[in-house]
N, CA and C atoms as an extended XYZ file, in Angstrom:
609
Properties=species:S:1:pos:R:3:atomname:S:1:resname:S:1:resid:I:1 pbc="F F F"
N       -14.581        8.499        3.318 N   MET     1
C       -13.276        8.729        2.701 CA  MET     1
C       -12.576        7.429        2.317 C   MET     1
N       -13.130        6.312        2.770 N   ILE     2
C       -12.678        4.989        2.339 CA  ILE     2
C       -13.886        4.297        1.725 C   ILE     2
N       -13.720        3.796        0.503 N   SER     3
C       -14.816        3.050       -0.105 CA  SER     3
C       -14.374        1.630       -0.368 C   SER     3
N       -15.326        0.715       -0.265 N   LEU     4
C       -15.063       -0.711       -0.469 CA  LEU     4
C       -16.019       -1.248       -1.516 C   LEU     4
N       -15.450       -1.892       -2.524 N   GLU     5
C       -16.247       -2.573       -3.537 CA  GLU     5
C       -15.933       -4.066       -3.434 C   GLU     5
N       -16.987       -4.871       -3.247 N   ARG     6
C       -16.812       -6.322       -3.160 CA  ARG     6
C       -17.526       -6.976       -4.335 C   ARG     6
N       -16.791       -7.799       -5.068 N   ASN     7
C       -17.362       -8.499       -6.206 CA  ASN     7
C       -16.850       -9.924       -6.175 C   ASN     7
N       -17.679      -10.820       -5.670 N   ASP     8
C       -17.288      -12.197       -5.474 CA  ASP     8
C       -16.073      -12.219       -4.534 C   ASP     8
N       -14.930      -12.722       -4.982 N   GLY     9
C       -13.770      -12.797       -4.103 CA  GLY     9
C       -12.854      -11.596       -4.169 C   GLY     9
N       -13.228      -10.575       -4.948 N   LEU    10
C       -12.395       -9.374       -5.085 CA  LEU    10
C       -12.844       -8.298       -4.108 C   LEU    10
N       -11.911       -7.824       -3.309 N   TRP    11
C       -12.151       -6.685       -2.422 CA  TRP    11
C       -11.300       -5.531       -2.939 C   TRP    11
N       -11.950       -4.458       -3.373 N   ARG    12
C       -11.245       -3.283       -3.906 CA  ARG    12
C       -11.491       -2.117       -2.961 C   ARG    12
N       -10.412       -1.644       -2.370 N   VAL    13
C       -10.487       -0.597       -1.357 CA  VAL    13
C        -9.891        0.688       -1.929 C   VAL    13
N       -10.635        1.782       -1.827 N   VAL    14
C       -10.220        3.046       -2.427 CA  VAL    14
C       -10.094        4.122       -1.356 C   VAL    14
N        -8.926        4.764       -1.314 N   ILE    15
C        -8.727        5.932       -0.449 CA  ILE    15
C        -9.247        7.140       -1.221 C   ILE    15
N       -10.241        7.818       -0.679 N   ALA    16
C       -10.934        8.871       -1.425 CA  ALA    16
C       -11.012       10.157       -0.607 C   ALA    16
N        -9.894       10.838       -0.532 N   ARG    17
C        -9.838       12.147        0.126 CA  ARG    17
C        -8.991       13.066       -0.755 C   ARG    17
N        -9.437       13.223       -1.986 N   GLU    18
C        -8.652       13.923       -2.998 CA  GLU    18
C        -8.274       15.339       -2.599 C   GLU    18
N        -9.187       16.024       -1.916 N   GLU    19
C        -8.934       17.427       -1.570 CA  GLU    19
C        -7.776       17.582       -0.591 C   GLU    19
N        -7.377       16.478        0.062 N   LYS    20
C        -6.252       16.481        1.001 CA  LYS    20
C        -5.174       15.495        0.546 C   LYS    20
N        -5.071       15.287       -0.766 N   ALA    21
C        -4.071       14.375       -1.348 CA  ALA    21
C        -4.145       12.986       -0.721 C   ALA    21
N        -5.371       12.565       -0.375 N   ASN    22
C        -5.598       11.253        0.229 CA  ASN    22
C        -4.768       11.038        1.492 C   ASN    22
N        -4.514       12.133        2.232 N   SER    23
C        -3.811       11.979        3.506 CA  SER    23
C        -4.710       11.238        4.489 C   SER    23
N        -4.090       10.534        5.416 N   LEU    24
C        -4.780        9.552        6.243 CA  LEU    24
C        -5.001       10.032        7.667 C   LEU    24
N        -6.223        9.929        8.127 N   THR    25
C        -6.561       10.233        9.511 CA  THR    25
C        -6.608        8.931       10.305 C   THR    25
N        -6.694        9.058       11.614 N   ARG    26
C        -6.791        7.858       12.459 CA  ARG    26
C        -8.052        7.066       12.101 C   ARG    26
N        -9.151        7.761       11.871 N   ALA    27
C       -10.406        7.078       11.537 CA  ALA    27
C       -10.276        6.310       10.226 C   ALA    27
N        -9.612        6.910        9.238 N   MET    28
C        -9.419        6.229        7.952 CA  MET    28
C        -8.539        5.003        8.109 C   MET    28
N        -7.473        5.125        8.868 N   LEU    29
C        -6.569        3.992        9.080 CA  LEU    29
C        -7.268        2.856        9.814 C   LEU    29
N        -8.085        3.210       10.787 N   THR    30
C        -8.845        2.198       11.518 CA  THR    30
C        -9.804        1.470       10.593 C   THR    30
N       -10.488        2.227        9.738 N   GLU    31
C       -11.421        1.608        8.794 CA  GLU    31
C       -10.684        0.694        7.817 C   GLU    31
N        -9.531        1.133        7.325 N   LEU    32
C        -8.739        0.300        6.429 CA  LEU    32
C        -8.318       -0.998        7.113 C   LEU    32
N        -7.880       -0.891        8.366 N   ALA    33
C        -7.466       -2.089        9.102 CA  ALA    33
C        -8.636       -3.044        9.303 C   ALA    33
N        -9.795       -2.500        9.627 N   GLU    34
C       -10.977       -3.338        9.839 CA  GLU    34
C       -11.376       -4.050        8.550 C   GLU    34
N       -11.263       -3.362        7.417 N   ILE    35
C       -11.592       -3.980        6.131 CA  ILE    35
C       -10.614       -5.112        5.813 C   ILE    35
N        -9.322       -4.856        6.020 N   ALA    36
C        -8.321       -5.891        5.747 CA  ALA    36
C        -8.519       -7.100        6.648 C   ALA    36
N        -8.833       -6.865        7.895 N   GLU    37
C        -9.081       -7.982        8.821 CA  GLU    37
C       -10.308       -8.785        8.387 C   GLU    37
N       -11.339       -8.075        7.940 N   ALA    38
C       -12.551       -8.766        7.478 CA  ALA    38
C       -12.271       -9.571        6.219 C   ALA    38
N       -11.467       -9.026        5.318 N   ALA    39
C       -11.124       -9.747        4.089 CA  ALA    39
C       -10.426      -11.060        4.412 C   ALA    39
N        -9.576      -11.037        5.425 N   GLY    40
C        -8.885      -12.254        5.827 CA  GLY    40
C        -9.815      -13.304        6.402 C   GLY    40
N       -10.876      -12.846        7.057 N   ARG    41
C       -11.827      -13.787        7.670 CA  ARG    41
C       -12.862      -14.307        6.678 C   ARG    41
N       -13.169      -13.504        5.674 N   GLU    42
C       -14.351      -13.774        4.847 CA  GLU    42
C       -14.031      -14.315        3.452 C   GLU    42
N       -12.856      -14.886        3.283 N   GLY    43
C       -12.570      -15.627        2.060 CA  GLY    43
C       -12.230      -14.798        0.842 C   GLY    43
N       -11.692      -13.599        1.037 N   ALA    44
C       -11.246      -12.823       -0.130 CA  ALA    44
C       -10.168      -13.603       -0.870 C   ALA    44
N       -10.192      -13.512       -2.194 N   ARG    45
C        -9.166      -14.160       -3.011 CA  ARG    45
C        -8.189      -13.145       -3.588 C   ARG    45
N        -8.645      -11.890       -3.713 N   ALA    46
C        -7.772      -10.798       -4.156 CA  ALA    46
C        -8.190       -9.530       -3.429 C   ALA    46
N        -7.190       -8.798       -2.960 N   PHE    47
C        -7.408       -7.570       -2.195 CA  PHE    47
C        -6.624       -6.468       -2.897 C   PHE    47
N        -7.326       -5.472       -3.406 N   VAL    48
C        -6.692       -4.391       -4.164 CA  VAL    48
C        -6.843       -3.084       -3.406 C   VAL    48
N        -5.740       -2.398       -3.248 N   LEU    49
C        -5.711       -1.129       -2.529 CA  LEU    49
C        -5.300       -0.037       -3.504 C   LEU    49
N        -6.126        0.996       -3.644 N   THR    50
C        -5.813        2.071       -4.574 CA  THR    50
C        -6.315        3.402       -4.021 C   THR    50
N        -6.103        4.475       -4.791 N   GLY    51
C        -6.545        5.793       -4.370 CA  GLY    51
C        -7.328        6.469       -5.464 C   GLY    51
N        -7.993        7.542       -5.113 N   ARG    52
C        -8.752        8.310       -6.093 CA  ARG    52
C        -7.978        9.593       -6.404 C   ARG    52
N        -7.954        9.955       -7.676 N   GLY    53
C        -7.259       11.173       -8.064 CA  GLY    53
C        -5.843       10.899       -8.532 C   GLY    53
N        -4.986       11.899       -8.398 N   LYS    54
C        -3.632       11.815       -8.946 CA  LYS    54
C        -2.574       11.427       -7.923 C   LYS    54
N        -2.977       11.246       -6.672 N   VAL    55
C        -2.047       10.864       -5.607 CA  VAL    55
C        -2.607        9.632       -4.909 C   VAL    55
N        -1.767        8.620       -4.699 N   PHE    56
C        -2.243        7.467       -3.929 CA  PHE    56
C        -2.493        7.900       -2.494 C   PHE    56
N        -1.472        8.443       -1.851 N   SER    57
C        -1.636        9.008       -0.511 CA  SER    57
C        -0.402        9.801       -0.124 C   SER    57
N        -0.641       10.951        0.485 N   ALA    58
C         0.434       11.795        0.989 CA  ALA    58
C         0.894       11.370        2.375 C   ALA    58
N         0.351       10.263        2.885 N   GLY    59
C         0.742        9.802        4.212 CA  GLY    59
C        -0.199       10.334        5.278 C   GLY    59
N         0.324       10.541        6.462 N   ALA    60
C        -0.502       10.976        7.584 CA  ALA    60
C        -1.006       12.397        7.382 C   ALA    60
N        -2.238       12.623        7.781 N   ASP    61
C        -2.746       13.981        7.913 CA  ASP    61
C        -1.829       14.708        8.901 C   ASP    61
N        -1.220       15.809        8.459 N   LEU    62
C        -0.169       16.429        9.273 CA  LEU    62
C        -0.679       16.965       10.597 C   LEU    62
N        -1.892       17.488       10.632 N   ASP    63
C        -2.432       17.977       11.901 CA  ASP    63
C        -2.580       16.836       12.895 C   ASP    63
N        -3.086       15.702       12.418 N   GLU    64
C        -3.232       14.548       13.314 CA  GLU    64
C        -1.879       13.931       13.659 C   GLU    64
N        -0.930       13.981       12.702 N   ALA    65
C         0.410       13.453       12.981 CA  ALA    65
C         1.046       14.200       14.136 C   ALA    65
N         0.924       15.521       14.107 N   ARG    66
C         1.505       16.337       15.188 CA  ARG    66
C         0.800       16.107       16.514 C   ARG    66
N        -0.447       15.657       16.432 N   ALA    67
C        -1.234       15.418       17.643 CA  ALA    67
C        -1.100       13.986       18.154 C   ALA    67
N        -0.211       13.212       17.546 N   GLY    68
C         0.058       11.873       18.050 CA  GLY    68
C        -0.164       10.738       17.082 C   GLY    68
N        -0.761       11.013       15.918 N   LEU    69
C        -1.027        9.933       14.971 CA  LEU    69
C         0.255        9.284       14.464 C   LEU    69
N         1.346       10.039       14.388 N   ALA    70
C         2.600        9.513       13.849 CA  ALA    70
C         3.091        8.280       14.605 C   ALA    70
N         2.744        8.175       15.873 N   THR    71
C         3.213        7.041       16.680 CA  THR    71
C         2.068        6.128       17.116 C   THR    71
N         0.929        6.282       16.495 N   ASP    72
C        -0.241        5.483       16.868 CA  ASP    72
C        -0.070        4.043       16.376 C   ASP    72
N        -0.436        3.048       17.184 N   PRO    73
C        -0.301        1.647       16.762 CA  PRO    73
C        -1.224        1.246       15.615 C   PRO    73
N        -2.139        2.109       15.227 N   VAL    74
C        -3.054        1.779       14.132 CA  VAL    74
C        -2.312        1.538       12.818 C   VAL    74
N        -1.159        2.199       12.631 N   TRP    75
C        -0.374        1.977       11.410 CA  TRP    75
C         0.091        0.523       11.317 C   TRP    75
N         0.619        0.018       12.438 N   GLU    76
C         1.096       -1.366       12.456 CA  GLU    76
C        -0.056       -2.363       12.390 C   GLU    76
N        -1.186       -1.986       12.976 N   ARG    77
C        -2.370       -2.840       12.872 CA  ARG    77
C        -2.760       -3.010       11.398 C   ARG    77
N        -2.732       -1.900       10.656 N   LEU    78
C        -3.115       -1.948        9.245 CA  LEU    78
C        -2.116       -2.752        8.416 C   LEU    78
N        -0.835       -2.431        8.508 N   SER    79
C         0.142       -3.147        7.689 CA  SER    79
C         0.203       -4.614        8.076 C   SER    79
N         0.036       -4.912        9.362 N   GLY    80
C         0.035       -6.306        9.804 CA  GLY    80
C        -1.157       -7.069        9.261 C   GLY    80
N        -2.317       -6.420        9.205 N   ALA    81
C        -3.514       -7.080        8.684 CA  ALA    81
C        -3.363       -7.382        7.200 C   ALA    81
N        -2.755       -6.461        6.453 N   ILE    82
C        -2.550       -6.689        5.024 CA  ILE    82
C        -1.505       -7.785        4.808 C   ILE    82
N        -0.414       -7.737        5.568 N   ALA    83
C         0.621       -8.756        5.429 CA  ALA    83
C         0.091      -10.147        5.753 C   ALA    83
N        -0.887      -10.232        6.650 N   ALA    84
C        -1.424      -11.523        7.086 CA  ALA    84
C        -2.516      -12.062        6.170 C   ALA    84
N        -2.934      -11.284        5.178 N   LEU    85
C        -4.013      -11.742        4.296 CA  LEU    85
C        -3.643      -13.057        3.612 C   LEU    85
N        -4.553      -14.023        3.587 N   PRO    86
C        -4.272      -15.296        2.927 CA  PRO    86
C        -4.568      -15.260        1.431 C   PRO    86
N        -4.802      -14.072        0.887 N   CYS    87
C        -5.125      -13.921       -0.536 CA  CYS    87
C        -4.039      -13.083       -1.216 C   CYS    87
N        -4.198      -12.871       -2.517 N   LEU    88
C        -3.271      -12.027       -3.267 CA  LEU    88
C        -3.604      -10.561       -3.002 C   LEU    88
N        -2.644       -9.797       -2.529 N   SER    89
C        -2.862       -8.373       -2.250 CA  SER    89
C        -2.054       -7.532       -3.236 C   SER    89
N        -2.711       -6.537       -3.806 N   VAL    90
C        -2.101       -5.696       -4.831 CA  VAL    90
C        -2.289       -4.231       -4.472 C   VAL    90
N        -1.195       -3.483       -4.423 N   ALA    91
C        -1.271       -2.029       -4.291 CA  ALA    91
C        -1.275       -1.452       -5.698 C   ALA    91
N        -2.394       -0.867       -6.093 N   ALA    92
C        -2.533       -0.251       -7.416 CA  ALA    92
C        -2.330        1.248       -7.243 C   ALA    92
N        -1.091        1.680       -7.412 N   LEU    93
C        -0.707        3.043       -7.074 CA  LEU    93
C        -1.060        3.986       -8.221 C   LEU    93
N        -2.122        4.727       -8.015 N   ASN    94
C        -2.639        5.657       -9.023 CA  ASN    94
C        -1.848        6.953       -9.073 C   ASN    94
N        -0.849        7.091       -8.217 N   GLY    95
C        -0.034        8.297       -8.177 CA  GLY    95
C         0.971        8.199       -7.057 C   GLY    95
N         1.449        9.331       -6.620 N   THR    96
C         2.549        9.408       -5.656 CA  THR    96
C         2.213        8.740       -4.326 C   THR    96
N         3.233        8.093       -3.770 N   LEU    97
C         3.158        7.418       -2.476 CA  LEU    97
C         4.132        8.108       -1.534 C   LEU    97
N         3.638        8.561       -0.370 N   ALA    98
C         4.503        9.299        0.545 CA  ALA    98
C         4.262        8.895        1.991 C   ALA    98
N         5.298        9.054        2.793 N   GLY    99
C         5.204        8.941        4.237 CA  GLY    99
C         4.641        7.632        4.739 C   GLY    99
N         3.816        7.744        5.775 N   GLY   100
C         3.283        6.561        6.435 CA  GLY   100
C         2.446        5.667        5.551 C   GLY   100
N         1.978        6.176        4.401 N   ALA   101
C         1.221        5.327        3.475 CA  ALA   101
C         2.080        4.209        2.910 C   ALA   101
N         3.408        4.329        3.030 N   PHE   102
C         4.301        3.252        2.593 CA  PHE   102
C         3.949        1.936        3.283 C   PHE   102
N         3.570        1.991        4.558 N   GLY   103
C         3.391        0.776        5.332 CA  GLY   103
C         2.431       -0.205        4.705 C   GLY   103
N         1.225        0.268        4.367 N   MET   104
C         0.225       -0.636        3.794 CA  MET   104
C         0.648       -1.146        2.423 C   MET   104
N         1.384       -0.318        1.677 N   VAL   105
C         1.837       -0.689        0.333 CA  VAL   105
C         2.961       -1.721        0.408 C   VAL   105
N         3.909       -1.520        1.309 N   LEU   106
C         4.992       -2.483        1.479 CA  LEU   106
C         4.479       -3.839        1.941 C   LEU   106
N         3.344       -3.854        2.633 N   ALA   107
C         2.778       -5.106        3.139 CA  ALA   107
C         2.049       -5.894        2.059 C   ALA   107
N         1.789       -5.281        0.907 N   CYS   108
C         1.101       -5.973       -0.187 CA  CYS   108
C         2.043       -6.937       -0.900 C   CYS   108
N         1.462       -7.906       -1.597 N   ASP   109
C         2.250       -8.872       -2.358 CA  ASP   109
C         2.838       -8.243       -3.620 C   ASP   109
N         2.063       -7.397       -4.291 N   LEU   110
C         2.476       -6.775       -5.549 CA  LEU   110
C         2.203       -5.282       -5.485 C   LEU   110
N         3.074       -4.517       -6.175 N   ARG   111
C         2.917       -3.065       -6.244 CA  ARG   111
C         3.007       -2.635       -7.709 C   ARG   111
N         1.909       -2.067       -8.218 N   ILE   112
C         1.835       -1.578       -9.586 CA  ILE   112
C         1.656       -0.069       -9.518 C   ILE   112
N         2.410        0.674      -10.312 N   ALA   113
C         2.333        2.136      -10.234 CA  ALA   113
C         2.153        2.747      -11.610 C   ALA   113
N         1.422        3.843      -11.648 N   VAL   114
C         1.271        4.568      -12.906 CA  VAL   114
C         2.560        5.328      -13.204 C   VAL   114
N         2.814        5.533      -14.479 N   GLU   115
C         3.990        6.288      -14.900 CA  GLU   115
C         3.943        7.696      -14.318 C   GLU   115
N         5.088        8.159      -13.834 N   GLY   116
C         5.175        9.502      -13.279 CA  GLY   116
C         4.948        9.593      -11.788 C   GLY   116
N         4.598        8.486      -11.138 N   ALA   117
C         4.431        8.499       -9.688 CA  ALA   117
C         5.778        8.736       -9.006 C   ALA   117
N         5.738        9.305       -7.824 N   LYS   118
C         6.939        9.527       -7.021 CA  LYS   118
C         6.800        8.780       -5.701 C   LYS   118
N         7.939        8.455       -5.100 N   PHE   119
C         7.969        7.691       -3.864 CA  PHE   119
C         8.928        8.357       -2.888 C   PHE   119
N         8.411        8.795       -1.756 N   PHE   120
C         9.292        9.401       -0.750 CA  PHE   120
C         8.683        9.249        0.641 C   PHE   120
N         9.571        9.217        1.629 N   TYR   121
C         9.175        8.922        3.016 CA  TYR   121
C         9.990        9.884        3.905 C   TYR   121
N         9.548       11.133        4.052 N   PRO   122
C        10.386       12.190        4.644 CA  PRO   122
C        10.404       12.231        6.168 C   PRO   122
N        10.646       11.089        6.790 N   VAL   123
C        10.630       11.046        8.251 CA  VAL   123
C        11.800       11.815        8.869 C   VAL   123
N        12.941       11.789        8.223 N   MET   124
C        14.085       12.523        8.757 CA  MET   124
C        13.776       14.022        8.781 C   MET   124
N        13.235       14.517        7.701 N   LYS   125
C        12.918       15.942        7.576 CA  LYS   125
C        11.827       16.370        8.544 C   LYS   125
N        10.828       15.512        8.741 N   LEU   126
C         9.682       15.880        9.580 CA  LEU   126
C         9.893       15.591       11.058 C   LEU   126
N        10.938       14.847       11.388 N   GLY   127
C        11.224       14.581       12.786 CA  GLY   127
C        10.452       13.422       13.386 C   GLY   127
N         9.886       12.561       12.532 N   PHE   128
C         9.177       11.378       13.000 CA  PHE   128
C        10.023       10.133       12.729 C   PHE   128
N         9.693        9.047       13.416 N   LEU   129
C        10.284        7.753       13.084 CA  LEU   129
C         9.346        7.021       12.133 C   LEU   129
N         9.896        6.201       11.231 N   PRO   130
C         9.010        5.375       10.410 CA  PRO   130
C         8.320        4.342       11.283 C   PRO   130
N         7.222        3.799       10.789 N   GLN   131
C         6.555        2.731       11.532 CA  GLN   131
C         7.513        1.538       11.641 C   GLN   131
N         7.501        0.823       12.776 N   PRO   132
C         8.536       -0.181       13.053 CA  PRO   132
C         8.766       -1.216       11.964 C   PRO   132
N         7.716       -1.700       11.312 N   SER   133
C         7.909       -2.760       10.316 CA  SER   133
C         8.309       -2.216        8.947 C   SER   133
N         8.169       -0.911        8.730 N   ASP   134
C         8.429       -0.366        7.393 CA  ASP   134
C         9.893       -0.486        6.957 C   ASP   134
N        10.871       -0.130        7.783 N   PRO   135
C        12.261       -0.267        7.349 CA  PRO   135
C        12.634       -1.707        7.008 C   PRO   135
N        12.115       -2.657        7.765 N   ARG   136
C        12.415       -4.068        7.493 CA  ARG   136
C        11.833       -4.496        6.149 C   ARG   136
N        10.575       -4.157        5.923 N   ARG   137
C         9.950       -4.537        4.644 CA  ARG   137
C        10.596       -3.801        3.470 C   ARG   137
N        10.925       -2.534        3.684 N   LEU   138
C        11.559       -1.754        2.624 CA  LEU   138
C        12.936       -2.328        2.291 C   LEU   138
N        13.715       -2.644        3.300 N   SER   139
C        15.048       -3.223        3.074 CA  SER   139
C        14.968       -4.567        2.368 C   SER   139
N        13.950       -5.364        2.689 N   ALA   140
C        13.788       -6.663        2.046 CA  ALA   140
C        13.538       -6.510        0.550 C   ALA   140
N        12.881       -5.425        0.151 N   LEU   141
C        12.585       -5.194       -1.260 CA  LEU   141
C        13.750       -4.567       -2.010 C   LEU   141
N        14.378       -3.541       -1.424 N   VAL   142
C        15.345       -2.741       -2.182 CA  VAL   142
C        16.773       -2.843       -1.658 C   VAL   142
N        16.961       -3.472       -0.492 N   GLY   143
C        18.284       -3.540        0.110 CA  GLY   143
C        18.494       -2.413        1.107 C   GLY   143
N        19.387       -2.606        2.088 N   PRO   144
C        19.585       -1.613        3.140 CA  PRO   144
C        20.046       -0.244        2.642 C   PRO   144
N        20.967       -0.208        1.683 N   ALA   145
C        21.492        1.086        1.237 CA  ALA   145
C        20.406        1.927        0.573 C   ALA   145
N        19.606        1.289       -0.274 N   ARG   146
C        18.553        2.040       -0.945 CA  ARG   146
C        17.441        2.429        0.024 C   ARG   146
N        17.204        1.590        1.019 N   ALA   147
C        16.249        1.967        2.060 CA  ALA   147
C        16.733        3.218        2.793 C   ALA   147
N        18.042        3.290        3.019 N   LYS   148
C        18.598        4.496        3.664 CA  LYS   148
C        18.512        5.707        2.749 C   LYS   148
N        18.609        5.491        1.432 N   MET   149
C        18.432        6.602        0.485 CA  MET   149
C        17.060        7.239        0.663 C   MET   149
N        16.060        6.397        0.907 N   ILE   150
C        14.699        6.901        1.061 CA  ILE   150
C        14.458        7.450        2.469 C   ILE   150
N        14.822        6.675        3.489 N   LEU   151
C        14.476        7.034        4.861 CA  LEU   151
C        15.440        8.023        5.506 C   LEU   151
N        16.710        7.974        5.136 N   MET   152
C        17.701        8.833        5.790 CA  MET   152
C        18.155        9.988        4.911 C   MET   152
N        18.339        9.717        3.613 N   ALA   153
C        18.762       10.787        2.707 CA  ALA   153
C        17.572       11.553        2.130 C   ALA   153
N        16.373       11.060        2.384 N   GLY   154
C        15.176       11.786        1.979 CA  GLY   154
C        14.982       11.903        0.480 C   GLY   154
N        15.479       10.928       -0.275 N   GLN   155
C        15.393       11.034       -1.727 CA  GLN   155
C        13.993       10.706       -2.250 C   GLN   155
N        13.593       11.457       -3.259 N   LYS   156
C        12.320       11.230       -3.938 CA  LYS   156
C        12.620       10.377       -5.177 C   LYS   156
N        12.022        9.192       -5.237 N   ILE   157
C        12.331        8.217       -6.264 CA  ILE   157
C        11.232        8.207       -7.331 C   ILE   157
N        11.616        8.217       -8.592 N   GLY   158
C        10.657        8.131       -9.690 CA  GLY   158
C        10.318        6.691      -10.027 C   GLY   158
N         9.373        6.506      -10.930 N   THR   159
C         8.914        5.152      -11.224 CA  THR   159
C         9.989        4.280      -11.857 C   THR   159
N        10.790        4.826      -12.765 N   GLU   160
C        11.809        3.999      -13.422 CA  GLU   160
C        12.831        3.498      -12.409 C   GLU   160
N        13.269        4.395      -11.527 N   GLU   161
C        14.228        3.987      -10.500 CA  GLU   161
C        13.576        3.020       -9.513 C   GLU   161
N        12.338        3.292       -9.126 N   ALA   162
C        11.633        2.406       -8.196 CA  ALA   162
C        11.481        1.007       -8.780 C   ALA   162
N        11.231        0.930      -10.081 N   LEU   163
C        11.102       -0.363      -10.746 CA  LEU   163
C        12.443       -1.097      -10.775 C   LEU   163
N        13.494       -0.382      -11.086 N   SER   164
C        14.813       -1.021      -11.150 CA  SER   164
C        15.294       -1.459       -9.769 C   SER   164
N        14.873       -0.768       -8.729 N   TRP   165
C        15.243       -1.134       -7.363 CA  TRP   165
C        14.444       -2.325       -6.840 C   TRP   165
N        13.252       -2.560       -7.403 N   GLY   166
C        12.365       -3.589       -6.875 CA  GLY   166
C        11.336       -3.060       -5.900 C   GLY   166
N        11.254       -1.740       -5.777 N   LEU   167
C        10.244       -1.159       -4.893 CA  LEU   167
C         8.849       -1.376       -5.455 C   LEU   167
N         8.719       -1.296       -6.778 N   ILE   168
C         7.474       -1.624       -7.452 CA  ILE   168
C         7.749       -2.737       -8.463 C   ILE   168
N         6.689       -3.402       -8.887 N   ASP   169
C         6.845       -4.569       -9.746 CA  ASP   169
C         6.511       -4.301      -11.206 C   ASP   169
N         5.782       -3.240      -11.476 N   ARG   170
C         5.423       -2.913      -12.854 CA  ARG   170
C         4.946       -1.467      -12.909 C   ARG   170
N         5.243       -0.790      -14.013 N   THR   171
C         4.681        0.542      -14.248 CA  THR   171
C         3.769        0.461      -15.468 C   THR   171
N         2.700        1.249      -15.425 N   VAL   172
C         1.724        1.235      -16.513 CA  VAL   172
C         1.222        2.655      -16.755 C   VAL   172
N         0.716        2.948      -17.953 N   PRO   173
C         0.038        4.219      -18.167 CA  PRO   173
C        -1.190        4.309      -17.259 C   PRO   173
N        -1.585        5.521      -16.924 N   VAL   174
C        -2.739        5.709      -16.044 CA  VAL   174
C        -3.954        4.947      -16.567 C   VAL   174
N        -4.186        5.032      -17.858 N   ALA   175
C        -5.380        4.419      -18.446 CA  ALA   175
C        -5.364        2.897      -18.375 C   ALA   175
N        -4.193        2.308      -18.150 N   ALA   176
C        -4.080        0.850      -18.143 CA  ALA   176
C        -4.031        0.250      -16.743 C   ALA   176
N        -4.144        1.073      -15.712 N   LEU   177
C        -3.985        0.566      -14.344 CA  LEU   177
C        -5.052       -0.477      -14.003 C   LEU   177
N        -6.307       -0.149      -14.237 N   ALA   178
C        -7.380       -1.072      -13.873 CA  ALA   178
C        -7.274       -2.380      -14.659 C   ALA   178
N        -6.978       -2.281      -15.938 N   GLU   179
C        -6.847       -3.477      -16.773 CA  GLU   179
C        -5.704       -4.360      -16.285 C   GLU   179
N        -4.582       -3.730      -15.919 N   THR   180
C        -3.426       -4.492      -15.439 CA  THR   180
C        -3.740       -5.208      -14.137 C   THR   180
N        -4.404       -4.518      -13.230 N   VAL   181
C        -4.780       -5.146      -11.962 CA  VAL   181
C        -5.733       -6.303      -12.214 C   VAL   181
N        -6.661       -6.128      -13.136 N   GLY   182
C        -7.579       -7.206      -13.471 CA  GLY   182
C        -6.861       -8.431      -13.996 C   GLY   182
N        -5.851       -8.192      -14.825 N   MET   183
C        -5.074       -9.293      -15.368 CA  MET   183
C        -4.302      -10.011      -14.260 C   MET   183
N        -3.747       -9.265      -13.331 N   LEU   184
C        -2.933       -9.853      -12.278 CA  LEU   184
C        -3.754      -10.634      -11.254 C   LEU   184
N        -5.009      -10.256      -11.079 N   THR   185
C        -5.845      -10.913      -10.075 CA  THR   185
C        -6.730      -12.013      -10.657 C   THR   185
N        -6.743      -12.146      -11.979 N   ALA   186
C        -7.680      -13.071      -12.627 CA  ALA   186
C        -7.507      -14.519      -12.159 C   ALA   186
N        -6.282      -15.010      -12.092 N   ASP   187
C        -6.074      -16.406      -11.706 CA  ASP   187
C        -6.525      -16.660      -10.272 C   ASP   187
N        -6.216      -15.725       -9.376 N   ALA   188
C        -6.631      -15.887       -7.980 CA  ALA   188
C        -8.151      -15.880       -7.859 C   ALA   188
N        -8.799      -15.015       -8.621 N   LEU   189
C       -10.255      -14.938       -8.560 CA  LEU   189
C       -10.918      -16.165       -9.165 C   LEU   189
N       -10.200      -16.890      -10.005 N   GLY   190
C       -10.729      -18.119      -10.590 CA  GLY   190
C       -10.484      -19.348       -9.748 C   GLY   190
N        -9.758      -19.187       -8.656 N   ALA   191
C        -9.430      -20.310       -7.768 CA  ALA   191
C       -10.288      -20.260       -6.506 C   ALA   191
N       -10.174      -21.280       -5.681 N   THR   192
C       -10.860      -21.261       -4.386 CA  THR   192
C       -10.010      -20.477       -3.382 C   THR   192
N       -10.635      -19.929       -2.330 N   PRO   193
C        -9.851      -19.244       -1.301 CA  PRO   193
C        -8.780      -20.152       -0.697 C   PRO   193
N        -9.097      -21.436       -0.546 N   GLU   194
C        -8.147      -22.372        0.052 CA  GLU   194
C        -6.916      -22.570       -0.847 C   GLU   194
N        -7.143      -22.628       -2.157 N   HIS   195
C        -6.047      -22.802       -3.101 CA  HIS   195
C        -5.143      -21.565       -3.099 C   HIS   195
N        -5.754      -20.386       -3.126 N   VAL   196
C        -4.988      -19.143       -3.078 CA  VAL   196
C        -4.148      -19.090       -1.804 C   VAL   196
N        -4.791      -19.394       -0.678 N   ALA   197
C        -4.087      -19.345        0.611 CA  ALA   197
C        -2.946      -20.349        0.667 C   ALA   197
N        -3.151      -21.519        0.081 N   ALA   198
C        -2.111      -22.555        0.126 CA  ALA   198
C        -0.892      -22.140       -0.667 C   ALA   198
N        -1.093      -21.567       -1.847 N   ILE   199
C         0.063      -21.141       -2.650 CA  ILE   199
C         0.773      -19.985       -1.974 C   ILE   199
N         0.009      -19.051       -1.401 N   LYS   200
C         0.661      -17.923       -0.712 CA  LYS   200
C         1.473      -18.435        0.479 C   LYS   200
N         0.940      -19.421        1.175 N   ALA   201
C         1.667      -19.965        2.332 CA  ALA   201
C         2.978      -20.604        1.904 C   ALA   201
N         3.012      -21.231        0.730 N   LEU   202
C         4.243      -21.829        0.234 CA  LEU   202
C         5.300      -20.767       -0.082 C   LEU   202
N         4.851      -19.578       -0.434 N   LEU   203
C         5.774      -18.500       -0.799 CA  LEU   203
C         6.256      -17.744        0.432 C   LEU   203
């Protein structure tokens, strides 16, 4: 349900559970964290996270969430591993982003979304708490009030509003997503891992 494509310094990770809206199980989250940790050790220059189908991810698998996944430390392990990457990390959002899937996306350096994607994190409605680092990262991008619009008021945000808030950095037609990601990662892939890491450290 997680696929990894490695091409020189590019690591492209795909969430592939279309029949369940790419909802995440503990096993999937663990695999994602292990891949991100390996990318950090093995000289990745660009790390791209995307999904298959029309939804990036619906968040936690609800059956597993009710059984304890909602509070599992694996979420923080994953977002922490992505945030710690010494390379350029890009969330290529092929569709809607919901719930706990926010964590890995907020930890990326850049967020690109296809037109028509929606963004919502219904923790208030579902009775769960967001992962500890998510509110901080979300507030840093959009400000505290808008973070509360998402986390407390339960608002579903469209791409135009998400772009104006700073939640995402660019919107593109579905057909242009791969090309846009290629353009954004080209300079990093043409550099050495040390050069990429040095510039990221300065930022």
